[in-house]
VOZA-537067 format. One line per field, with one value per residue (C-alpha): residue in three letters; x, y, z; residue number from 0. Coordinates in Angstrom, 1 decimal. Example, Ala and Ser with C-alpha at 12.3 -4.5 7.8 and 13.67 -1.06 7.14 Angstrom:
# residues 2
balum	c(ALA; SER)
u	c(12.3; 13.7)
v	c(-4.5; -1.1)
w	c(7.8; 7.1)
filo	c(0; 1)
//
This chain:
# residues 167
balum	c(UNK; UNK; UNK; UNK; UNK; UNK; UNK; UNK; UNK; UNK; UNK; UNK; UNK; UNK; UNK; UNK; UNK; UNK; UNK; UNK; UNK; UNK; UNK; UNK; UNK; UNK; UNK; UNK; UNK; UNK; UNK; UNK; UNK; UNK; UNK; UNK; UNK; UNK; UNK; UNK; UNK; UNK; UNK; UNK; UNK; UNK; UNK; UNK; UNK; UNK; UNK; UNK; UNK; UNK; UNK; UNK; UNK; UNK; UNK; UNK; UNK; UNK; UNK; UNK; UNK; UNK; UNK; UNK; UNK; UNK; UNK; UNK; UNK; UNK; UNK; UNK; UNK; UNK; UNK; UNK; UNK; UNK; UNK; UNK; UNK; UNK; UNK; UNK; UNK; UNK; UNK; UNK; UNK; UNK; UNK; UNK; UNK; UNK; UNK; UNK; UNK; UNK; UNK; UNK; UNK; UNK; UNK; UNK; UNK; UNK; UNK; UNK; UNK; UNK; UNK; UNK; UNK; UNK; UNK; UNK; UNK; UNK; UNK; UNK; UNK; UNK; UNK; UNK; UNK; UNK; UNK; UNK; UNK; UNK; UNK; UNK; UNK; UNK; UNK; UNK; UNK; UNK; UNK; UNK; UNK; UNK; UNK; UNK; UNK; UNK; UNK; UNK; UNK; UNK; UNK; UNK; UNK; UNK; UNK; UNK; UNK; UNK; UNK; UNK; UNK; UNK; UNK)
u	c(-21.7; -22.9; -26.1; -24.1; -21.9; -24.9; -26.4; -23.2; -22.9; -26.4; -25.8; -22.6; -24.4; -27.2; -24.9; -23.0; -19.7; -20.3; -17.0; -18.9; -19.3; -22.8; -25.2; -27.9; -30.5; -32.6; -33.6; -35.3; -33.1; -29.8; -27.7; -24.5; -21.2; -20.8; -18.2; -19.6; -17.8; -18.7; -22.5; -25.7; -27.4; -31.1; -32.8; -36.4; -37.5; -36.3; -33.1; -29.8; -26.0; -23.9; -20.2; -17.8; -14.1; -12.2; -8.7; -7.5; -4.1; -0.9; 2.7; 5.3; 9.0; 10.6; 9.6; 8.3; 5.2; 2.6; -1.1; -4.0; -7.3; -10.5; -13.8; -16.9; -20.0; -23.1; -26.3; -29.6; -33.1; -36.0; -36.6; -33.1; -31.7; -28.2; -28.0; -24.3; -21.2; -17.8; -14.8; -11.5; -8.4; -5.2; -1.9; 0.1; 3.7; 4.1; 7.2; 5.7; 5.4; 7.2; 5.3; 3.0; 2.5; 0.0; 1.9; -1.1; -4.8; -7.4; -11.1; -13.5; -17.1; -19.9; -23.2; -26.0; -28.9; -28.4; -30.2; -27.4; -23.9; -20.9; -19.4; -16.6; -14.4; -11.2; -8.6; -6.1; -3.7; -1.3; 2.2; 4.3; 5.2; 3.4; 1.4; -1.6; -2.1; -5.2; -6.5; -9.7; -12.1; -14.7; -17.5; -21.2; -24.0; -26.2; -29.6; -31.0; -34.5; -34.5; -31.3; -32.7; -30.8; -33.3; -30.8; -27.4; -25.5; -21.9; -19.9; -16.4; -14.9; -11.7; -9.7; -6.9; -4.1; -2.0; 1.7; 0.7; -1.1; -4.7; -7.4)
v	c(75.7; 72.8; 72.5; 72.7; 69.9; 67.7; 68.3; 67.3; 64.2; 63.2; 63.7; 61.6; 58.8; 59.0; 58.6; 55.6; 57.2; 56.3; 56.5; 55.7; 52.3; 52.8; 49.9; 51.6; 48.9; 49.4; 46.1; 46.4; 49.4; 47.8; 48.8; 47.5; 49.4; 52.5; 55.1; 58.0; 61.0; 64.4; 64.5; 63.0; 59.7; 59.4; 56.3; 55.1; 56.5; 60.0; 59.8; 60.5; 60.6; 63.7; 63.4; 66.4; 66.8; 69.3; 70.8; 71.2; 72.7; 73.0; 73.1; 73.7; 72.8; 73.6; 70.9; 68.6; 69.5; 68.0; 68.4; 67.2; 66.4; 65.2; 63.7; 63.5; 61.4; 62.5; 60.6; 62.7; 61.5; 62.3; 65.5; 66.8; 66.4; 65.0; 61.8; 60.7; 61.2; 59.6; 61.7; 60.4; 62.6; 61.8; 63.5; 63.3; 63.9; 65.1; 65.2; 67.4; 65.8; 62.7; 60.8; 61.0; 58.8; 58.9; 59.3; 59.3; 58.5; 59.2; 58.6; 60.7; 59.8; 62.3; 61.4; 63.9; 61.7; 59.3; 56.4; 56.3; 55.0; 54.8; 51.3; 49.1; 51.9; 50.9; 52.8; 52.0; 54.0; 53.8; 53.5; 53.3; 56.3; 56.4; 58.6; 58.6; 57.8; 57.3; 57.2; 55.2; 54.8; 52.0; 51.9; 51.3; 53.8; 51.9; 52.8; 50.9; 50.9; 49.1; 47.2; 46.1; 47.2; 49.0; 50.6; 49.4; 51.3; 50.2; 53.1; 53.5; 56.9; 57.4; 60.6; 60.6; 62.8; 62.7; 63.5; 67.1; 67.7; 67.4; 65.5)
w	c(92.3; 94.3; 92.3; 89.1; 90.3; 91.2; 87.8; 86.1; 88.3; 87.4; 83.7; 83.9; 85.6; 83.0; 80.0; 81.4; 82.3; 85.9; 87.9; 91.1; 92.8; 93.9; 94.4; 96.4; 96.5; 99.6; 101.2; 104.6; 105.5; 104.4; 101.4; 99.9; 100.7; 98.6; 97.8; 95.8; 94.3; 95.7; 95.3; 96.6; 96.5; 97.5; 98.9; 98.3; 101.7; 100.9; 103.1; 101.4; 101.6; 100.8; 100.1; 100.0; 99.4; 101.5; 101.0; 104.6; 104.3; 102.2; 103.5; 100.8; 101.0; 97.6; 95.0; 97.8; 99.7; 102.1; 101.5; 103.6; 102.0; 103.6; 102.4; 104.5; 103.9; 105.8; 106.1; 106.2; 106.9; 104.7; 106.7; 105.7; 109.2; 109.5; 111.4; 111.3; 109.2; 108.6; 107.5; 106.1; 106.2; 104.3; 104.4; 101.2; 100.5; 96.9; 94.9; 92.2; 88.8; 89.9; 92.7; 95.7; 98.7; 101.6; 104.9; 107.3; 107.4; 110.1; 110.3; 112.4; 113.1; 113.9; 115.4; 115.4; 116.4; 119.4; 117.7; 115.1; 115.5; 113.2; 113.7; 112.5; 111.3; 109.6; 107.6; 104.9; 102.8; 99.8; 101.3; 98.2; 96.0; 92.6; 90.3; 92.7; 96.4; 98.5; 102.0; 102.7; 105.6; 105.9; 108.4; 108.8; 109.6; 112.0; 113.5; 116.4; 117.9; 121.3; 120.5; 117.1; 114.0; 111.7; 109.3; 108.3; 105.7; 104.9; 103.6; 102.0; 101.7; 99.7; 99.2; 96.6; 95.5; 92.3; 91.7; 90.8; 94.1; 92.7; 94.5)
filo	c(0; 1; 2; 3; 4; 5; 6; 7; 8; 9; 10; 11; 12; 13; 14; 15; 16; 17; 18; 19; 20; 21; 22; 23; 24; 25; 26; 27; 28; 29; 30; 31; 32; 33; 34; 35; 36; 37; 38; 39; 40; 41; 42; 43; 44; 45; 46; 47; 48; 49; 50; 51; 52; 53; 54; 55; 56; 57; 58; 59; 60; 61; 62; 63; 64; 65; 66; 67; 68; 69; 70; 71; 72; 73; 74; 75; 76; 77; 78; 79; 80; 81; 82; 83; 84; 85; 86; 87; 88; 89; 90; 91; 92; 93; 94; 95; 96; 97; 98; 99; 100; 101; 102; 103; 104; 105; 106; 107; 108; 109; 110; 111; 112; 113; 114; 115; 116; 117; 118; 119; 120; 121; 122; 123; 124; 125; 126; 127; 128; 129; 130; 131; 132; 133; 134; 135; 136; 137; 138; 139; 140; 141; 142; 143; 144; 145; 146; 147; 148; 149; 150; 151; 152; 153; 154; 155; 156; 157; 158; 159; 160; 161; 162; 163; 164; 165; 166)
//
């Protein structure tokens, strides 16, 4: 299923219906901020980012319910070893078919290699009810070698929900 999705994502990008804001130009280990849909983006050195959406839980109260969705972006080196990750979790209050709003947002960082850090983490959310709502986390994946930054990858991760409870 995952391979099928990656193939479909690649085809979508190839024919120009690119819904992703990806500018992955590698310049001395730095790239522009990016937020990719579920899938993979590979850098020139063979390292890559994977983004996945997770449906955490559902609590239903008649026509109004609360859903929690998460997205996680993980950075892998060229040897396929996870280095660090940033996860955004949004809690959405859904009035089915009418509106949705984000009631809470959290960001969680994961570091798997001690030379990497996730820095400058900020969060934001849609606070007004509407047809869609979102929760966003921003941060930077930073690698240091003897206090010198060797890689700096700004990332933005957004998870959304519509008035029908779909992410």
